[in-house]
C-alpha positions in Angstrom: 20.8 6.2 16.1 18.3 5.0 18.9 15.2 7.2 19.1 12.4 7.2 21.8 9.0 7.6 20.9 6.3 8.3 23.5 2.7 9.1 23.6 1.9 6.1 21.1 -1.8 5.2 20.6 -2.5 1.9 22.1 -3.8 1.0 18.4 -0.3 2.0 16.7 1.7 -1.2 15.5 5.1 -1.5 14.6 4.5 -1.0 10.9 2.8 2.4 11.6 5.9 3.5 13.3 8.1 2.3 10.7 6.3 4.0 7.9 6.4 7.5 9.8 10.3 7.1 10.2 11.1 5.5 7.0 10.7 9.0 4.9 13.8 10.1 6.9 16.2 7.2 6.5 16.8 3.4 6.8 15.0 2.0 9.7 16.8 -0.8 11.2 14.1 -1.9 14.0 11.1 -0.9 15.7 9.9 -2.0 19.1 6.7 -0.9 20.8 7.1 -1.8 24.5 4.1 -4.2 25.5 2.7 -4.8 28.9 3.9 -8.5 30.0 0.6 -9.6 31.1 -1.9 -8.0 28.6 0.3 -8.0 25.6 -1.0 -4.3 25.0 1.2 -1.2 24.3 2.5 0.7 27.0 2.4 3.8 24.8 6.0 3.9 24.1 8.6 2.4 22.0 11.9 2.8 20.1 13.2 3.3 16.6 16.6 2.5 15.6 18.0 4.1 12.5 21.1 3.4 10.8 22.4 6.9 10.2 22.7 9.4 13.2 21.8 12.3 10.9 18.9 10.7 9.5 17.7 10.0 13.1 18.4 13.7 14.1 16.0 14.6 11.2 13.4 12.3 12.2 13.4 13.7 15.7 13.2 17.2 14.5 10.6 16.6 11.8 8.4 14.1 14.0 8.3 15.5 17.7 4.8 16.8 18.2 3.3 15.6 15.1 0.4 13.3 15.1 0.3 9.5 14.5 -3.1 7.8 14.9 -4.6 11.0 16.5 -1.9 11.3 19.1 0.9 14.0 19.3 4.3 11.9 19.3 7.0 12.8 21.9 10.2 11.8 19.8 13.7 12.3 21.2 17.3 10.6 21.1 17.1 7.6 23.5 20.3 7.1 25.8 21.3 4.2 27.7 19.9 3.4 30.8 21.7 4.5 34.0 19.7 2.3 36.5 21.7 -0.8 36.0 18.8 -2.7 34.2 20.8 -2.5 31.0 17.9 -1.2 28.6 17.6 2.0 26.8 16.1 5.1 28.8 14.8 8.4 27.3 16.2 11.6 29.1 
């Protein structure tokens, strides 16, 4: 299951995000989206979990909780429909 995570602190790194999600199940991949010019976080990312059920529990358990002092916006990611091919949160 691919999960969108928004409202990330610019100081949050992949290991922080992985740690938050691992208590719900196996995390396959964590990707914080970065600015192509500065390399800084754009404030959102994606977490891929091996099991849909674990992902659903993570969404329910982490949405609205704080990580690095910021309340997370967590929801299932859906494929982009604008033709760019990347994931898009709805």
